[in-house]
N, C-alpha and C positions, 0 to 999 in steps of 0.2 A: 443700338446698344447690343453688344454680344453677351448673351447669358451663359452659353456653354457651347462647346464643340467637341466632336468625337469622330474618329474614323472607324468604319466598320467594313471588313473584307466581305464582299458579296457572297463568296463561297461558304462563309460561315453561317449564312441565314437561308431559310427556305423561301422567303418572300420579302418584298419591301415593307410590307405591313409588320413583319417581325422586327425589322430595323427601326421602324417608327416606334414600336412598342419599347424597344430597348432604350432609345433616346429619351422618350418621355418618362421613363422610369428613373432617369438620373436625378439626383437630389436637387441640383440647381434648376433643372427644368420643372420639377414638381413644385418648387417654390414660386415659379413664375411661368405657368403653363401658357402655351401659345393660343392666340385667337385666330390666326391664319397661317397657312403654310403654302409655300411654292416649292415643289419638288422637281428638280431638273433631272431628266431621264435620257439616257443614250438610246433613243429610239423614236419612231414616229408616233406622235400623240394625236388621238382623234376622240372627240366626245369625252374628254377627261380620262381616257384610258390609254395604256401603252404596254407594248410587249418589248422588254429590253433586248436590244440587238445581240449583245455579247454575254448575256447571263441566261443560258438556255434552260436551267433548272427552275427559274422563277416563273410563276404563273403570270397571267395578264395583271397589270397594276391598274386598279380602279380607284381614281381619286375620290369619286362620290362615296364609295364604300368606306374609305379611310375617314372621310368627312363625317359620315353617319356614325361611325364607331366612336370617334373621339370628340365630336361636337364643335370642331372649328373648321373654318372654310379651307378647302384644299384645291389648289390648281396644279395640274401636271404640265410640265414644260419639256420640250426637247432641250437637250443640254446646250446646244448652240443657240437656241432661242433665248435661254437664260444669259448666255454670253452677250447676245445682241442687246438685251435690256441693260446690261452692265456698261456698255460702251458710253452712253451719254453721261454717266457719272464718273468716268475715268478722269484723272488729273494728268497734267503734263508729265509728271514723273512716272506714270504708268505705261507710257508708250515710248517707242523709239521711231523717229521718222526716217524712212529710207530715201525720201526725196524732199525737195524744198518746195512744196506746193501747199497753198493755204486751203483749209477746209471751207467749202461753201455751205453756209447755214441752211438747214432744212432740206438739203439735197439728199438723195438716196445714199445709203451706206451699205457696204458689204463686209461680212466677217466670215472667215474660214480658217481652218488650221488643222495640221496633222497632229495626231496623238495616237491613242489606241486605234482609232479610225480617222476619217477625214470629215469633219463637221463643217456646215455652212449655213448661213442665213442672210437675209436681206432686211434692211431697215428702211421703211418709208415713212415720211412725215404725215401725220394725221392731223389735219387742221381742226377737226372737231375736238380731239383730245388735247391739242396743242402739245403734242409729244410724238416721239417715234413709235411706230407699230412694227413689231418684228415678225417676219415671215420665214420660218425654217423651211429647209428643203432636204432632199435626199440626192442632190446632184452628184455627190461623190460616187454614186453607183452607176453613173453614165459611163459609156465606153471611153477609155483613154484615147486621146488623139495625139499620137507621137509626132515629134518634129525631128527631122534629121535621121541619118542612118542609125546612130546609136540608140536613140529612143525607139525607133522602129524595131531594131533587134531586141531591145528590152521587152517590147510589147509581145513579140513572138515568143520569147523565153517565158514570160508570165502566162501567156495563153496556153502554151504546151504544158505548163505546170498546173494551172488552175482551170483551164477550159475556156476562160474569158479573161480579158484584161480591163477591169474597171479603173477609174482614176484612183480610187481609194487604195487599190492594191499596189500602187507605186508611189503613194503619197501619205504614208503613215509609218508607225514604228515597224510593223512587220514588213511593210513595203520597203523600208530602208534595208532590212535584212535581205530581202529578195534582190534588190538592186546590187548590193554588195556581192551576193552569190553570182548574179549575172555577170558582173564585171570580172570576176575571177575566171569564169568559163569563157568569156568573150575576149579578155585581154591577155591572160597568162601565156597562151601559146605564142603570141607575138611579142611579149615583153617578159623575157625570162627573169629579169630582176625583180619582178613582182611575185614570183613563185613562192618566195619565203613567207609571203603573207596569205598563202592559199589555205585558209582554214575557215570554218563556219564561225561567225561571230554574232552575238546578240546585239540588239540596238544600243545598249549602254556601252558595250565595248567598241562598237563602230564609232559612236559619238565621241568617246574619250580619245580614240586614236586619231580622229579627224581634228579634234581641237588641239592636240599636242603635236600633230604632224608626223607621228611615228609610223603611220601606214598610209602611203599615197592612195591606195585603193579606197580606204575609208574616206579620205578627203574627196575623192572623185565621186563616191557614192552619195555623200551628203550634198555635194554641189549639184549633182544630177537630180536628186529628189527636190531640192529647193528650186531648181529651174522648172520642174514640172509643177510644183505648187505655185510658182510665180505665173506660169502660163495660164493655169486655171483661174488664178486671181484676176488676171487681165481679161479673161473671157467673161467672168462674172461682172467685172467693171463695165464692160461694153454692153452687157445685157440690160443693165439698169442705169447706165450713165452715172456711176457712183462718185459724183463730185463731192459728196460728203465724206469720202474716204473709204479705202479698202484696208481692213484690219486683219492681220494674221495672228491668230491665237493658237491654242493647243499646247500640249505639254512639251513638245519637242523643240519648237522654234526658239523660245527664250533661252533654253539651255545651250543652243548652238548659235547664239547671236554673232560671235566672231565670224563664223562661216557665212551667215546671212549677210553681214556687212561686206564680205568679200565680193558680193555682187551678183551671184547666179540667180537669186530670187528676183531682183530688180530687172536683170537682163531678160529673164523669162517673161516677166510682167510686160515689158516693153517690146517683146518680139514682133508684135503686129504693128508697132509704131512706125515701121518703114513705109506704110501706105497711108495716104490721106483718105478720109479724114480721121482715121484711127490714130495717127500720130498725135494730132492735137488733143484728142480725147484722153489718151493714156498718159501722155506727158503732162497733162493738166489734172490728173487724178492723184490725190494724196495717197501715199502708201505707208502704213505703219505696222510695226510689230508690237503686240501687247505683251508687256513684261510682267504685269501683275497677274499672277496665276489664280487669283481669287475673283477674277472678273465674272465668272459664272455665278459664284455665290453672291456677288454684289448685284447682279441682275435679278437673281431669284428673290433677293431681299426687296428690290424695288417692286416686283410683282406682288409679293406678300403685303407690302405697305399699301398698295392699291386695293388689294382685297379687304384689308382692314378699314381703309377709308370708305369703301362701298358699304361695308357692314355698318359702320357708324352712321352713314347717310340714311340707310334703311331703318335704323333704330330711332333716328331723330324725328 
C-alpha cells in the first residue's frame, strides 16, 4: 500500500539524510511512519554504507546511522540490486519479449540497462530462502570490447576523449551523445548528405530524432548503442548461463522501444551465436525489455517487506 511519494532533486540537498528528513516530515508519512526502509543508491554498497557515484557533494551514506536516528530498520541497496529484486514480482504486462524463449524456473537471471550510467546485477536462486538472491556488480566499468571496424573506431574516439573506454561510456545517456558525436566526425566527410545534421545534440534530442526518423545519424547512433548493450547482455548471459532470462532495464530502453524492436539489440546479443556451443546457449536464453519504470521501487519494497518480516520474527 502506497502512503505517499515525492521526487527530490539531489542537488537541492546536502545529504541523503536530509532527503529522508524531508520525506518523513510529510503529513501523510507522519500519520503512518515507516517501520523499515530499503534505500536504493547508485553506487557500490558495503557494510550498509555507500558513496553515491554521481552526486559528488554528498558524504558517505550510512544506513546504520539513519536507522539509529529514526528508529526503523534501514537497508542500503545498489540501485540495480533493487531492480533485481523487482524482477520476480513483475507481471506479463511489465515486460516485452525480444525472442520467443521460455523462462527456466529457478535458473540464473541477469539484469542490466542504460540510463544515467549502465547498471547490472545477477539473480541466483537461493534454496534456503526459496527465493532469488541478487548480486550487484560494477561490470559496466570493464573495458569496452569493440566488434568490427566502426566499434573499434568508436573505442579509439572515446579513448582519445576520456583516456579510457569503459563499457558504460558507450552504453548510457552520455554515451549515446558521444556515439552521435563520433558518427558525425567519422561519417560526415564521406557522406556529405549528413552534414546538415552536424550539430551537438543532447540525449533527448537524439532519441526523439531517432524515433521520428528525422536524423539518420540519430537512428544510427541509437542502433549502435543498443548493439553494444546487446553484446554486453550476451556476455553476461554466457557468464552465468542465464536461462532464467536476461532483462534490459534503465531509463533509456523503454523510451526507445521501437528502435529496440528494429533488431540491433537482439543482433548484438546473438553475435556469438555463430559458434557452438554458444549458439545453443544464447538462442535458448530469454531476452526481455522491462517497460515498468518503477521496477526498482518494486524491488526496494520487497526488501523492506523482508526487513519488516524479520523484525516481527525477532519480536515474537
